[in-house]
MINU-706759 format. One record per atom (N, C-alpha, C, CB): residue in three letters; x, y, z. Coordinates in steps of 0.02 Angstrom, whole numbers, padded with zeros to 5 digits, always signed. Glycine has a CB too. Example, Ala and Ser with C-alpha at 12.3 -4.5 7.8 and 13.67 -1.06 7.14 Angstrom:
BEGIN
ALA+00660-00284+00390/ALA+00615-00225+00390/ALA+00660-00165+00390/ALA+00565-00224+00452/SER+00642-00112+00354/SER+00684-00053+00357/SER+00645+00002+00394/SER+00704-00030+00286/
END
This chain:
BEGIN
UNK+02944+08254+03434/UNK+02939+08275+03365/UNK+02881+08239+03329/UNK+03004+08261+03328/UNK+02871+08175+03346/UNK+02816+08138+03315/UNK+02750+08172+03330/UNK+02815+08064+03339/UNK+02739+08188+03394/UNK+02676+08220+03414/UNK+02668+08289+03384/UNK+02672+08224+03490/UNK+02723+08321+03367/UNK+02721+08388+03337/UNK+02708+08385+03262/UNK+02785+08425+03351/UNK+02707+08324+03235/UNK+02692+08316+03164/UNK+02752+08318+03118/UNK+02645+08368+03142/UNK+02811+08303+03145/UNK+02872+08303+03104/UNK+02866+08249+03049/UNK+02934+08290+03148/UNK+02898+08263+02993/UNK+02899+08215+02937/UNK+02938+08153+02958/UNK+02929+08248+02872/UNK+02905+08097+02964/UNK+02936+08036+02989/UNK+02988+08007+02942/UNK+02884+07984+03003/UNK+02977+08014+02878/UNK+03019+07980+02829/UNK+03067+08026+02792/UNK+02976+07944+02779/UNK+03079+08084+02820/UNK+03127+08131+02791/UNK+03195+08097+02787/UNK+03130+08197+02832/UNK+03228+08102+02729/UNK+03293+08070+02721/UNK+03348+08124+02716/UNK+03294+08025+02657/UNK+03405+08110+02749/UNK+03460+08157+02748/UNK+03502+08147+02685/UNK+03503+08150+02811/UNK+03561+08177+02682/UNK+03604+08173+02623/UNK+03625+08102+02608/UNK+03665+08217+02631/UNK+03625+08058+02658/UNK+03643+07987+02648/UNK+03581+07944+02636/UNK+03681+07961+02709/UNK+03522+07978+02629/UNK+03458+07945+02620/UNK+03436+07906+02682/UNK+03461+07898+02560/UNK+03466+07920+02739/UNK+03449+07887+02802/UNK+03390+07923+02834/UNK+03510+07886+02850/UNK+03346+07884+02867/UNK+03288+07912+02902/UNK+03300+07909+02977/UNK+03223+07875+02882/UNK+03255+07939+03014/UNK+03258+07936+03088/UNK+03253+07863+03111/UNK+03202+07979+03120/UNK+03211+07824+03077/UNK+03203+07753+03096/UNK+03268+07715+03085/UNK+03145+07720+03055/UNK+03301+07728+03030/UNK+03366+07695+03017/UNK+03417+07714+03069/UNK+03392+07713+02946/UNK+03420+07779+03086/UNK+03467+07802+03136/UNK+03454+07768+03203/UNK+03463+07879+03144/UNK+03390+07766+03223/UNK+03372+07736+03288/UNK+03388+07661+03288/UNK+03298+07747+03303/UNK+03374+07626+03233/UNK+03387+07555+03228/UNK+03462+07541+03230/UNK+03357+07525+03164/UNK+03501+07581+03195/UNK+03574+07573+03192/UNK+03606+07586+03260/UNK+03604+07619+03139/UNK+03577+07633+03298/UNK+03607+07654+03361/UNK+03575+07623+03423/UNK+03603+07728+03367/UNK+03532+07573+03413/UNK+03504+07537+03470/UNK+03455+07575+03513/UNK+03559+07514+03513/UNK+03420+07622+03484/UNK+03372+07664+03520/UNK+03302+07632+03516/UNK+03370+07736+03492/UNK+03292+07582+03556/UNK+03230+07542+03555/UNK+03168+07584+03563/UNK+03232+07490+03609/UNK+03167+07630+03611/UNK+03107+07670+03623/UNK+03090+07714+03563/UNK+03117+07714+03686/UNK+03142+07740+03532/UNK+03131+07783+03473/UNK+03104+07742+03415/UNK+03198+07818+03452/UNK+03131+07682+03406/UNK+03106+07637+03353/UNK+03033+07622+03366/UNK+03148+07572+03350/UNK+03016+07604+03427/UNK+02946+07588+03443/UNK+02899+07647+03427/UNK+02939+07569+03518/UNK+02919+07706+03447/UNK+02878+07766+03435/UNK+02871+07780+03360/UNK+02909+07827+03471/UNK+02925+07774+03323/UNK+02921+07787+03251/UNK+02878+07735+03215/UNK+02992+07788+03221/UNK+02885+07672+03235/UNK+02844+07619+03205/UNK+02770+07632+03221/UNK+02866+07549+03230/UNK+02756+07647+03283/UNK+02686+07662+03304/UNK+02657+07721+03264/UNK+02684+07678+03379/UNK+02700+07769+03249/UNK+02678+07829+03214/UNK+02671+07818+03138/UNK+02726+07886+03227/UNK+02694+07760+03114/UNK+02686+07744+03043/UNK+02746+07758+02999/UNK+02629+07781+03017/UNK+02805+07760+03027/UNK+02865+07770+02986/UNK+02871+07714+02934/UNK+02928+07774+03030/UNK+02894+07732+02875/UNK+02903+07683+02821/UNK+02958+07634+02839/UNK+02918+07719+02754/UNK+02942+07570+02833/UNK+02989+07517+02853/UNK+03036+07497+02796/UNK+02952+07456+02877/UNK+03015+07508+02735/UNK+03053+07481+02678/UNK+03100+07530+02643/UNK+03006+07456+02628/UNK+03105+07591+02669/UNK+03151+07639+02637/UNK+03223+07615+02644/UNK+03143+07709+02668/UNK+03263+07632+02594/UNK+03334+07613+02594/UNK+03378+07675+02592/UNK+03350+07566+02534/UNK+03435+07670+02624/UNK+03483+07725+02623/UNK+03529+07717+02563/UNK+03524+07728+02689/UNK+03581+07760+02559/UNK+03626+07757+02501/UNK+03670+07694+02501/UNK+03670+07818+02500/UNK+03669+07656+02554/UNK+03704+07591+02555/UNK+03656+07535+02537/UNK+03735+07578+02625/UNK+03593+07552+02525/UNK+03543+07503+02507/UNK+03513+07466+02567/UNK+03572+07454+02460/UNK+03524+07491+02627/UNK+03500+07457+02687/UNK+03436+07488+02715/UNK+03554+07458+02741/UNK+03394+07445+02742/UNK+03333+07466+02777/UNK+03349+07471+02852/UNK+03274+07417+02764/UNK+03302+07497+02890/UNK+03311+07500+02963/UNK+03321+07430+02991/UNK+03250+07534+02996/UNK+03283+07381+02967/UNK+03290+07312+02990/UNK+03361+07286+02977/UNK+03239+07267+02956/UNK+03387+07299+02918/UNK+03455+07276+02903/UNK+03507+07309+02947/UNK+03471+07289+02830/UNK+03497+07373+02963/UNK+03544+07407+03009/UNK+03541+07375+03078/UNK+03528+07482+03013/UNK+03481+07361+03102/UNK+03474+07330+03168/UNK+03507+07261+03169/UNK+03400+07324+03188/UNK+03498+07223+03115/UNK+03529+07157+03111/UNK+03605+07163+03110/UNK+03505+07120+03048/UNK+03632+07209+03069/UNK+03704+07219+03064/UNK+03735+07238+03132/UNK+03720+07272+03013/UNK+03699+07278+03170/UNK+03725+07302+03234/UNK+03705+07256+03292/UNK+03699+07372+03248/UNK+03669+07202+03277/UNK+03648+07151+03325/UNK+03605+07180+03382/UNK+03710+07118+03355/UNK+03560+07225+03364/UNK+03511+07251+03411/UNK+03449+07207+03405/UNK+03494+07328+03396/UNK+03451+07150+03438/UNK+03401+07098+03428/UNK+03331+07119+03450/UNK+03421+07036+03466/UNK+03325+07161+03501/UNK+03259+07185+03521/UNK+03228+07228+03465/UNK+03264+07226+03586/UNK+03269+07268+03433/UNK+03245+07310+03378/UNK+03230+07267+03316/UNK+03296+07364+03360/UNK+03270+07216+03304/UNK+03257+07170+03249/UNK+03187+07140+03257/UNK+03311+07113+03245/UNK+03172+07117+03318/UNK+03106+07087+03331/UNK+03050+07137+03320/UNK+03104+07060+03403/UNK+03058+07198+03342/UNK+03007+07250+03333/UNK+02995+07262+03258/UNK+03027+07316+03368/UNK+03049+07269+03220/UNK+03042+07284+03149/UNK+03016+07224+03110/UNK+03109+07306+03121/UNK+03034+07164+03130/UNK+03007+07104+03097/UNK+02932+07099+03107/UNK+03042+07041+03123/UNK+02910+07111+03169/UNK+02839+07108+03185/UNK+02800+07161+03146/UNK+02828+07116+03260/UNK+02828+07221+03143/UNK+02795+07276+03106/UNK+02792+07261+03032/UNK+02832+07342+03118/UNK+02845+07232+03005/UNK+02846+07214+02933/UNK+02794+07160+02919/UNK+02917+07189+02912/UNK+02790+07109+02961/UNK+02741+07056+02952/UNK+02670+07084+02955/UNK+02750+07001+03006/UNK+02658+07130+03002/UNK+02591+07161+03008/UNK+02575+07202+02946/UNK+02588+07205+03070/UNK+02624+07237+02919/UNK+02612+07277+02858/UNK+02596+07233+02798/UNK+02674+07321+02843/UNK+02631+07177+02792/UNK+02618+07130+02737/UNK+02548+07102+02743/UNK+02671+07074+02735/UNK+02529+07081+02803/UNK+02462+07053+02814/UNK+02408+07105+02801/UNK+02456+07027+02887/UNK+02419+07167+02822/UNK+02370+07220+02810/UNK+02361+07233+02736/UNK+02390+07284+02846/UNK+02416+07233+02699/UNK+02413+07244+02627/UNK+02374+07189+02593/UNK+02483+07249+02598/UNK+02386+07127+02612/UNK+02349+07070+02583/UNK+02275+07076+02598/UNK+02377+07004+02609/UNK+02257+07095+02659/UNK+02187+07102+02678/UNK+02153+07157+02638/UNK+02182+07116+02753/UNK+02186+07215+02632/UNK+02157+07271+02595/UNK+02147+07252+02522/UNK+02202+07333+02600/UNK+02195+07217+02492/UNK+02189+07196+02423/UNK+02130+07150+02413/UNK+02254+07161+02400/UNK+02122+07101+02456/UNK+02065+07054+02451/UNK+02000+07090+02464/UNK+02074+06996+02501/UNK+01998+07135+02513/UNK+01937+07173+02528/UNK+01916+07217+02470/UNK+01946+07215+02590/UNK+01965+07248+02438/UNK+01952+07292+02381/UNK+01921+07252+02324/UNK+02016+07327+02358/UNK+01947+07193+02312/UNK+01920+07150+02259/UNK+01847+07133+02272/UNK+01962+07086+02253/UNK+01832+07113+02333/UNK+01764+07094+02351/UNK+01718+07155+02349/UNK+01762+07061+02421/UNK+01741+07213+02371/UNK+01700+07273+02373/UNK+01679+07296+02303/UNK+01737+07329+02408/UNK+01718+07281+02252/UNK+01702+07301+02183/UNK+01645+07260+02154/UNK+01763+07295+02139/UNK+01630+07204+02183/UNK+01577+07161+02156/UNK+01509+07190+02174/UNK+01584+07089+02183/UNK+01461+07188+02127/UNK+01394+07210+02144/UNK+01360+07156+02186/UNK+01352+07226+02080/UNK+01305+07174+02217/UNK+01273+07129+02266/UNK+01253+07062+02235/UNK+01213+07162+02296/UNK+01233+07062+02171/UNK+01212+06999+02140/UNK+01270+06951+02129/UNK+01177+07013+02074/UNK+01329+06978+02121/UNK+01386+06934+02110/UNK+01435+06932+02168/UNK+01422+06955+02048/UNK+01415+06961+02225/UNK+01460+06963+02283/UNK+01480+06894+02306/UNK+01426+07000+02340/UNK+01433+06848+02306/UNK+01449+06780+02328/UNK+01500+06748+02282/UNK+01385+06738+02331/UNK+01489+06755+02217/UNK+01535+06727+02168/UNK+01604+06760+02173/UNK+01508+06736+02096/UNK+01604+06826+02184/UNK+01668+06862+02191/UNK+01706+06840+02252/UNK+01655+06938+02193/UNK+01669+06831+02307/UNK+01701+06808+02369/UNK+01730+06739+02361/UNK+01651+06809+02427/UNK+01692+06694+02330/UNK+01716+06626+02317/UNK+01779+06628+02274/UNK+01662+06583+02284/UNK+01776+06670+02222/UNK+01834+06676+02177/UNK+01895+06703+02214/UNK+01816+06722+02118/UNK+01883+06755+02254/UNK+01939+06784+02292/UNK+01969+06734+02340/UNK+01916+06847+02330/UNK+01926+06696+02374/UNK+01951+06647+02422/UNK+01986+06589+02387/UNK+01894+06621+02465/UNK+01961+06570+02328/UNK+01991+06515+02292/UNK+02062+06532+02271/UNK+01950+06497+02231/UNK+02073+06595+02255/UNK+02138+06617+02232/UNK+02178+06653+02286/UNK+02131+06662+02172/UNK+02154+06649+02346/UNK+02186+06686+02401/UNK+02256+06661+02414/UNK+02145+06681+02465/UNK+02296+06706+02435/UNK+02363+06689+02459/UNK+02367+06712+02531/UNK+02419+06722+02415/UNK+02377+06663+02575/UNK+02389+06680+02645/UNK+02462+06694+02654/UNK+02365+06624+02693/UNK+02475+06743+02693/UNK+02544+06760+02703/UNK+02556+06771+02777/UNK+02564+06822+02662/UNK+02608+06742+02800/UNK+02624+06753+02870/UNK+02699+06759+02876/UNK+02597+06697+02915/UNK+02721+06788+02929/UNK+02792+06796+02940/UNK+02811+06761+03004/UNK+02812+06871+02943/UNK+02864+06723+03000/UNK+02890+06691+03060/UNK+02955+06727+03077/UNK+02902+06613+03048/UNK+02955+06761+03133/UNK+03012+06801+03151/UNK+03061+06760+03192/UNK+02991+06864+03189/UNK+03124+06768+03177/UNK+03177+06740+03219/UNK+03219+06799+03243/UNK+03220+06686+03180/UNK+03265+06787+03286/UNK+03304+06843+03312/UNK+03354+06869+03260/UNK+03341+06822+03374/UNK+03367+06832+03208/UNK+03417+06855+03160/UNK+03388+06873+03092/UNK+03468+06801+03150/UNK+03335+06840+03069/UNK+03310+06853+03002/UNK+03234+06851+03001/UNK+03338+06803+02952/UNK+03207+06882+02950/UNK+03135+06879+02939/UNK+03123+06829+02884/UNK+03105+06950+02922/UNK+03082+06779+02901/UNK+03065+06730+02850/UNK+02991+06738+02834/UNK+03080+06658+02874/UNK+02977+06753+02772/UNK+02907+06759+02752/UNK+02887+06697+02714/UNK+02894+06824+02710/UNK+02832+06670+02731/UNK+02807+06610+02696/UNK+02741+06627+02664/UNK+02799+06548+02746/UNK+02734+06610+02603/UNK+02673+06624+02566/UNK+02641+06557+02550/UNK+02686+06666+02502/UNK+02581+06546+02572/UNK+02547+06483+02562/UNK+02484+06496+02520/UNK+02529+06450+02630/UNK+02481+06464+02463/UNK+02421+06470+02422/UNK+02377+06411+02436/UNK+02438+06476+02347/UNK+02313+06423+02437/UNK+02269+06367+02447/UNK+02210+06373+02399/UNK+02245+06364+02521/UNK+02182+06317+02382/UNK+02125+06315+02337/UNK+02068+06283+02374/UNK+02142+06277+02271/UNK+02014+06320+02383/UNK+01956+06294+02419/UNK+01911+06251+02375/UNK+01917+06350+02449/UNK+01923+06252+02311/UNK+01879+06215+02266/UNK+01893+06140+02270/UNK+01889+06239+02194/
END
């Protein structure tokens, strides 16, 4: 279905997605394929749960690890795009100043995955 272009994030009457169903039911291969195809990781069903929370509740630790890694990668990509966008808006004469400013106020973000929970740590640093 993914290769045929099916809507990855379609939600049923319970607001559940294919990713949530696969995570809840221990379908590791399906989770991997949906994550690779770009399924939304943060959607919630009518119980307020994400796919990651379903995998944790059902103790599908291999799926928890996959979803934690994908979530960490998405957070890092968002931070990179935000910083790149800021620098790209600067004209060439002020690019150096803009880059210094962006780096001075940068927030590095990384995720340390464990088998049970996702811990995100945000570290701010000042290069000045």
